[in-house]
C-alpha positions in Angstrom: 0.3 -0.2 0.0 1.1 3.6 -0.9 0.8 5.7 2.0 1.2 9.3 1.6 4.0 10.6 4.0 2.3 14.2 5.1 5.2 17.0 4.6 6.8 18.7 7.8 5.4 22.5 8.2 8.2 25.1 9.0 8.7 29.0 9.0 12.3 30.2 8.7 12.8 33.8 8.1 15.5 35.8 6.7 16.5 39.6 9.2 18.4 42.2 7.6 20.1 45.1 9.9 22.0 47.6 7.9 23.1 45.5 5.1 23.6 42.1 7.0 21.6 39.0 7.4 21.1 36.9 10.7 21.9 33.9 10.6 23.0 30.4 12.1 25.0 28.5 11.5 24.6 24.6 13.1 27.0 23.0 14.5 25.3 21.8 18.3 22.5 19.4 18.1 23.2 16.3 17.8 21.9 14.3 14.2 21.3 17.3 12.9 20.7 17.0 9.2 21.5 21.5 9.2 25.2 20.5 11.0 27.6 22.5 9.1 25.3 25.1 7.3 24.2 28.7 7.8 20.1 29.1 7.9 17.8 31.4 8.5 16.0 31.1 11.7 12.9 29.4 12.2 11.2 25.8 13.2 8.6 23.9 12.8 4.9 25.0 12.9 3.2 23.5 16.3 -0.2 22.0 16.4 -2.8 24.7 16.5 -0.3 27.6 15.1 -0.6 29.7 12.1 2.5 30.3 9.8 3.1 33.5 11.2 2.4 32.7 14.8 5.3 30.2 14.4 7.6 32.7 12.7 7.2 35.2 15.4 7.5 32.6 18.8 10.7 31.4 16.5 12.4 34.2 15.9 11.8 35.5 20.0 12.6 32.4 21.0 15.9 32.1 19.1 17.4 35.4 19.0 15.6 37.3 21.4 13.5 39.8 18.7 10.3 40.9 18.2 9.3 41.6 14.8 7.6 44.5 14.7 6.4 43.5 10.5 7.2 40.9 8.0 6.7 39.6 4.7 5.7 36.4 3.7 7.6 35.8 1.0 6.1 32.4 0.2 6.1 28.7 0.5 9.9 26.9 -0.3 8.5 22.9 -0.9 11.6 20.6 -0.1 11.6 17.0 -1.7 13.9 14.1 -0.2 14.8 11.0 -0.7 16.7 10.8 2.3 15.9 13.1 5.0 11.2 13.8 4.1 9.6 16.4 2.9 9.4 20.2 4.3 6.9 22.5 3.2 8.9 25.8 4.2 7.1 29.4 4.6 9.9 31.9 3.9 9.4 35.3 5.7 11.5 38.4 5.9 12.2 41.4 8.2 13.9 44.7 8.6 11.1 45.5 11.5 12.3 44.5 14.4 13.3 45.2 18.6 15.1 43.1 20.8 13.1 41.5 23.6 15.7 42.1 26.3 14.9 45.3 27.5 18.7 46.5 28.4 19.4 45.1 24.4 17.1 47.2 23.0 18.3 50.6 24.2 21.1 50.0 23.5 19.6 49.0 20.2 17.6 51.8 20.4 20.1 54.5 20.8 22.3 53.1 17.6 24.8 50.7 19.1 23.5 47.6 17.0 22.3 44.6 18.7 24.8 41.3 19.8 21.9 38.1 19.2 22.4 35.4 22.7 23.8 32.4 22.9 22.1 30.3 21.3 21.5 26.2 21.8 21.7 25.5 18.1 24.5 27.0 17.0 26.4 30.4 16.4 24.4 33.2 16.0 25.9 35.9 13.6 25.4 39.1 11.4 27.1 38.7 7.9 27.2 40.8 5.3 25.2 40.7 2.4 27.4 40.8 -0.1 29.1 37.7 1.6 25.5 36.2 1.9 25.5 33.6 -1.1 29.6 32.4 -0.2 28.3 30.1 3.3 28.8 26.5 3.5 24.5 26.1 3.1 22.0 24.4 1.1 22.6 23.8 -2.3 19.2 24.9 -2.6 18.8 27.5 0.0 21.1 29.2 -2.7 17.8 29.7 -5.6 15.4 31.5 -2.7 18.7 33.4 -0.9 19.4 35.1 -3.9 15.5 35.5 -4.5 15.6 38.0 -1.5 18.5 39.9 -2.1 16.7 41.4 -5.4 14.0 41.8 -3.5 11.3 39.0 -4.9 8.4 39.0 -2.6 6.6 36.4 -4.0 8.2 33.0 -3.9 7.0 29.9 -5.1 9.9 26.4 -5.1 10.1 23.1 -5.2 13.1 21.9 -4.6 14.2 17.8 -4.8 17.1 16.7 -3.3 18.8 12.8 -4.1 20.9 12.3 -0.3 22.3 15.4 0.1 21.9 16.6 -4.0 20.0 18.8 -5.3 18.5 17.1 -8.0 15.8 19.4 -9.7 14.3 23.6 -9.2 11.2 24.1 -10.4 10.0 27.8 -9.9 
């Protein structure tokens, strides 16, 4: 019997400040399919939670930022013979403030924002022009390029065989 397995539902947000993006280098979790790769900020959508609610929660939990506004850019569907399927809701924001009162004051005074320690890896602001040089999933480069170009209507399916990106349908 062919039983269809439902795809995971996740969110990822690309947060920009002063021509830099806040990225997460995954290097702390055991058995992490993203180990050694840079990714945006996000996670799995919980039961009863909308993608927008998940986006707000994940950004607050992982990096201590409250998004004041954000753009929903679309859905990227990952299909993988090795890792399963994922329907990722893609977001962008450049309008945020730190949740911590002291960090908020420093940020409002023009002092920038230093992200906290993260149990999943290293958080770091990466210059826009350096973003595409980072180690990341090959398929991520396609939608990140669209984000950098200002595209606000992204829809694609990215297929993987093992760790190799084989097909991108836009």
